[in-house]
N, C-alpha and C positions, 0 to 999 in steps of 0.2 A: 571624439572630441574633435577630431581633423575636419568632419563635416559638419559639426555644430556650429563653428566659429565663425565660416564662412556664410552660411545661410543667417546665422544672426546679424551679421554686418550688412547682409543686402536688405533685411527687413529693417532694421533701424534706420539707415540711411536715406531711404524714401520719404519716411516721414519726417525726418529732419529739415530735409530739403524742398517740403513740397509748398512753402510759403517763402517768399523773397523779403516779407517784414522783419523777421529773425535777424537779418544781415544787412538791409539795407534802410537808410535813415527816409528815405524819399517814401519808400514803399510801406515804411512803418507809419509815415504821416499820412499818407492816401489810405490806408485801412482804416485809421483811427477816424479819419473823415467820413468814412463810410459807416462804421460802426454807429458814430453818433446819428448819422441820419437814419440806420436801421430800428434805432430804440423806439422811434416815433411810431412803428409799424409793429404792433406785439400778435397780430393775426398772421406773420411770415414762417414759414417752416422750410427748410430742404436746404440746399448749398446754391454757391455761385463761383466758379472760378473765373476769374476777370484776368486779362490778358491787356495790359497799358503799354502801347507803344510810345517811346519818347523820341524825341529828336533834339540834339543837343548844340547850344548857341552861348558861344563863351562858356559863363560860370554857372548856366541856367539849363534845365531840363524842361522840354516842352512837351505837353500832352498831344499825340497827333492823333491818335485813334483809341477807342476801347472797345473791345470785344469780351464777350461773356459767353459762359458756356455752364448749363445747369437749371436751376426753376426761374421759370420765366419772371414772374414778379420780383423774386430776390435780386436778378440780375437788373431789372429795370429800375429799382430803386438805387442799388448801387450806382449804376451808370449817371444817374442823374446827380449823384453827390459830387462827382468828378466831371469837370468842363472841361472839353477840348479846348488847347489853346492856353491853360493855365500854365504857370511856370514854376518850378521849385529849384531851389539850390542844390547841390549835390556833392559828395567827396568824390566819388569814383564814376566815370559814365557807366550807364546800363541802357541797352535799347529798349529790352522788353522786359517788363515787371510782370510776375505772375502773383495774383492774390487768392487765397482760399476765404470765401467769406461766409460765414455760417451765422444766422441770426440767433 
């Protein structure tokens, strides 16, 4: 029992924290925008991990850069859905947003 509980905690914690859209409204909005764009492409398969860097000005977060890791086509379509320079209102500042995209 003593070894089972820590192993269970380690296995479950990684899957819960794999995407920022579960706890950040800006990330949730960005992921929804990407998923709407991906619905148009039915032949895509794979995944893409997007890293979106934000810069904060007053009460807005501005997208500075978007980097992707994973399937080339999924990342290409995902990057096109978010424009560099677009701004979003946030509740708490976060410099880097990580999104796991699966079509």
